[in-house]
C-alpha positions in Angstrom: 213.5 123.1 158.8 212.7 126.4 157.2 210.6 126.5 154.3 212.5 126.3 151.8 214.0 123.4 153.5 210.8 122.1 153.7 209.4 121.7 150.1 212.9 121.0 148.9 213.3 117.9 151.2 209.7 117.3 149.8 209.9 117.7 146.4 213.2 115.2 146.4 211.5 112.6 148.1 208.8 113.2 145.4 211.3 112.8 142.5 212.9 110.1 143.7 209.4 107.9 144.8 208.8 108.8 140.4 206.1 111.3 141.0 207.0 113.7 139.2 209.7 114.9 136.8 212.0 118.2 137.4 212.0 120.7 135.0 214.7 121.4 132.5 217.6 123.2 133.7 216.2 127.0 133.1 218.0 130.1 132.2 220.1 132.4 134.5 218.0 134.0 137.0 215.3 131.5 136.8 215.1 128.6 139.4 217.8 126.8 141.3 218.2 122.9 141.5 216.2 122.6 144.5 213.7 124.8 143.5 213.4 122.8 139.9 212.6 120.1 142.0 209.8 121.6 144.1 207.8 123.6 141.1 206.5 120.1 139.4 205.5 119.2 142.8 203.4 122.5 143.6 202.1 122.6 140.6 200.4 118.7 140.7 199.4 120.2 144.2 197.7 123.1 142.7 196.0 121.0 140.0 194.1 118.7 142.8 193.3 122.5 144.5 191.0 123.3 141.1 189.9 120.0 140.9 188.5 120.3 144.9 187.5 123.9 144.3 184.8 122.6 141.5 182.6 121.3 144.1 182.6 124.9 146.1 182.0 127.3 142.8 180.1 130.6 144.3 178.1 132.3 142.1 178.8 136.2 141.4 175.3 137.1 142.8 176.3 135.3 146.6 176.7 137.4 149.5 179.2 136.8 152.6 178.0 138.3 155.8 180.3 138.4 159.0 178.1 136.8 161.8 177.2 139.2 165.0 180.6 139.6 167.8 179.8 136.9 170.3 180.1 140.2 172.9 178.8 143.3 172.6 182.0 146.0 173.3 180.0 148.9 174.3 177.6 147.0 176.3 180.6 145.1 177.9 182.3 148.2 179.0 179.9 151.2 178.9 181.9 153.8 180.7 184.9 153.8 177.9 184.4 155.4 174.7 184.7 153.1 172.5 183.9 155.0 169.2 187.3 156.2 168.8 189.1 152.8 168.9 186.7 151.8 166.4 187.2 151.0 162.5 186.2 149.9 159.6 187.3 147.0 157.1 186.3 145.4 154.0 186.6 141.7 154.5 187.4 140.3 150.5 185.8 136.6 151.3 187.8 135.2 148.3 185.7 132.6 146.7 186.1 130.2 143.5 183.8 130.8 140.7 183.4 132.0 137.1 186.6 134.5 136.9 185.3 138.3 137.1 186.0 141.0 134.6 190.0 142.5 134.5 188.4 145.5 136.4 187.0 143.9 139.6 188.0 143.6 142.5 189.6 140.5 142.9 192.6 138.0 143.9 194.7 136.6 141.0 193.7 136.0 138.0 193.6 139.3 134.6 193.8 142.6 136.2 193.2 145.6 135.0 196.9 146.3 133.5 197.3 148.3 130.3 199.1 147.4 127.4 201.6 150.1 127.1 202.9 149.5 130.3 205.9 146.7 130.5 204.5 144.0 132.5 207.1 143.8 135.7 209.6 141.0 136.6 211.2 140.3 139.5 215.1 141.9 140.4 216.3 139.3 142.3 214.8 136.1 140.2 214.2 137.4 136.7 210.8 135.7 136.6 207.7 138.0 135.8 205.3 139.2 139.0 201.9 137.6 139.5 199.1 138.9 139.9 197.8 138.4 143.8 195.0 140.9 145.1 193.3 144.7 142.9 190.7 146.4 144.5 188.5 148.9 143.4 188.1 151.9 145.9 184.0 151.6 146.0 184.7 148.5 147.5 186.5 150.0 150.8 185.7 152.0 153.4 185.7 156.0 153.0 188.6 155.5 155.6 190.5 154.2 153.2 192.4 157.0 151.4 193.9 156.7 148.4 196.6 157.7 146.0 195.7 161.2 144.7 194.1 160.9 141.4 193.7 157.0 141.6 190.9 154.9 142.2 192.5 151.3 141.9 194.9 149.4 143.6 196.8 146.7 142.4 199.2 144.2 144.5 201.8 141.8 142.2 204.6 140.1 143.9 207.7 138.1 143.0 206.1 134.4 143.7 209.8 133.3 145.0 211.0 132.6 148.4 212.5 136.4 149.7 215.2 135.4 152.4 212.8 132.9 153.4 209.7 135.2 154.0 208.1 134.6 150.7 207.0 136.6 147.7 207.9 140.1 147.4 204.9 142.4 147.0 204.8 145.6 145.0 201.9 148.0 145.1 200.5 150.0 141.8 198.0 152.6 142.1 196.4 153.2 138.9 193.0 155.2 136.9 190.7 152.7 136.3 189.3 155.1 133.4 193.6 155.8 131.9 193.2 152.1 131.0 192.4 152.5 127.0 193.2 148.8 126.2 193.4 146.5 128.7 196.8 143.5 128.8 195.6 140.4 127.3 198.2 138.3 127.5 200.4 137.9 130.4 203.5 136.2 131.5 204.1 132.5 131.2 204.0 130.9 135.9 206.3 127.9 134.6 209.3 129.4 137.0 206.8 130.4 139.3 206.2 128.7 143.3 202.4 127.9 143.0 202.1 128.6 146.5 202.7 132.2 145.5 200.4 132.0 142.4 197.1 133.1 143.8 193.7 131.1 142.2 191.8 133.5 140.4 189.0 134.2 143.0 185.6 136.7 143.2 186.1 138.8 145.8 182.2 139.4 147.9 183.9 142.8 149.1 181.5 143.4 153.4 182.3 146.6 155.4 182.6 145.4 159.2 183.7 147.3 162.3 186.2 146.4 164.2 188.6 146.8 167.3 192.6 147.0 167.3 194.8 144.2 167.7 195.3 143.1 172.1 198.9 144.1 171.4 197.9 147.4 170.3 195.5 148.2 173.4 196.8 146.3 176.2 198.3 148.7 178.3 195.5 151.0 177.8 192.4 151.5 179.9 190.9 149.0 177.6 193.2 146.3 178.1 193.0 146.9 181.7 189.1 146.4 182.0 189.5 142.9 179.5 192.0 141.5 182.0 189.6 142.0 184.8 186.5 140.9 182.6 185.7 137.1 183.5 183.6 136.0 180.7 180.5 134.3 181.4 181.4 130.8 179.6 184.8 130.9 181.1 188.1 130.9 179.4 190.7 134.0 179.3 189.6 137.2 178.1 192.6 138.3 176.7 192.4 134.8 174.1 188.5 135.9 173.7 189.4 139.3 172.5 191.7 138.7 170.6 190.4 135.5 168.8 186.8 137.0 168.4 186.3 140.4 169.4 189.3 142.2 168.0 190.4 142.6 164.4 188.8 140.3 161.7 191.2 137.7 160.4 191.8 137.0 156.4 192.4 139.2 153.1 190.9 142.5 154.4 191.4 146.0 153.2 191.0 148.9 156.4 191.0 148.9 159.6 193.4 146.8 161.9 196.1 144.2 161.4 195.5 141.1 162.9 198.9 140.0 164.0 199.1 136.0 164.3 202.4 136.9 166.1 204.6 139.4 167.6 203.0 143.1 166.3 205.6 144.8 164.0 204.1 148.1 162.5 206.7 149.6 160.5 208.2 152.9 160.2 208.6 154.7 157.0 212.1 154.4 155.9 212.4 157.7 154.3 210.7 160.0 157.0 211.0 157.7 159.7 207.5 158.1 161.3 205.2 155.0 161.7 202.7 153.8 158.7 199.7 153.2 157.9 197.8 150.0 157.7 196.6 149.6 154.1 195.5 146.0 153.9 196.0 142.2 154.4 196.6 139.1 152.3 196.5 135.8 153.7 196.2 132.3 153.3 193.5 131.8 155.4 190.0 133.4 155.5 189.4 132.7 159.4 191.2 131.2 162.2 188.1 131.5 164.6 185.0 129.5 163.3 183.3 132.8 165.0 184.1 134.9 162.5 183.0 131.9 159.5 180.6 134.3 157.2 176.9 133.4 158.3 176.3 131.8 154.7 178.9 129.1 155.3 177.9 128.3 158.8 178.8 124.6 159.6 181.9 124.7 157.1 184.7 126.2 159.1 187.2 123.7 158.2 186.6 123.3 154.4 189.5 124.5 152.4 187.3 125.2 149.4 185.8 128.0 151.0 188.5 129.2 153.6 191.6 128.3 151.2 190.3 129.0 147.8 193.0 130.9 146.1 195.4 128.4 147.5 198.2 130.7 148.9 200.4 128.7 151.2 202.4 131.8 152.9 205.3 131.2 155.3 204.5 131.7 158.9 202.6 133.6 160.4 200.6 132.8 157.1 199.8 136.0 156.3 201.2 139.8 154.9 200.3 143.0 156.1 200.6 146.3 153.7 201.8 149.7 155.7 201.9 152.7 153.4 203.1 156.3 154.5 201.0 159.0 153.6 203.2 161.5 154.2 205.9 161.0 151.6 205.5 161.9 148.4 205.9 158.6 146.1 203.6 156.9 149.5 206.3 154.2 149.8 204.9 150.9 151.3 206.2 148.6 153.2 204.8 144.6 154.3 205.0 142.9 157.4 203.3 139.4 158.8 
């Protein structure tokens, strides 16, 4: 059973039990009959999620710090030049609290969007896109190159399932100073699947360095040494590397993608060359307890922290954005 079928089945059961009432039939290109039953179920779940989040408010002055890795790679493999494999990433650590100002780095909520620019809609379903991620250049590593003349990156997506792959994202690059009059009122999410509409969360950017995913290095000398390594505490060395020593999980900008399944780096549809990894949007901020920030130690299974934005993306649960910086319009591609 795929995600769409599961949601429709769950919603139908809830309606039959008298838990919810489906909304009135919408106009053309809004929602199907099955989605009309799903939407009120998800809205009720969102209300419960928001009530839960009130117990996990994080103040704007807080910080989040990734613990040191359980093994220092440079000491483990001293005969390899690992510096060429290191990349910096900005773990965004989205947490619930008072919504930050529209121009700040954030998840969901109000974006730094000019009133003069029409709000985009989904070409397939005719519904407004929803704000998902906004990142200021100053909150990213220097190695992350923004489109020339811009310093603000925004991700919006259609809050509906597209071919069983969930929401369909779009990237927007802009110069923050060019927004003279920011948008004050946003379109309704009446016909949105709430699993794809993030709760407004403050980001707590933290720059860390990481190594590439196992799929990237498995046929290199580093991959050979990891296979031959015998961890002091036992266990599978490849599994340890993948989950605790390579790429960080969660929503982040720069670095390496953390593949939860098969690695699928895309090629540019225009020039056919490999694209550059840009960012990840994730349903869950950590899969392994070693990535839990030190300030939240002992709370690895708390959804009020690890799943504050309330997103439930289809398997594998995250979406990676890649861009082609060789083509003038910087085309983007999304994979999970």
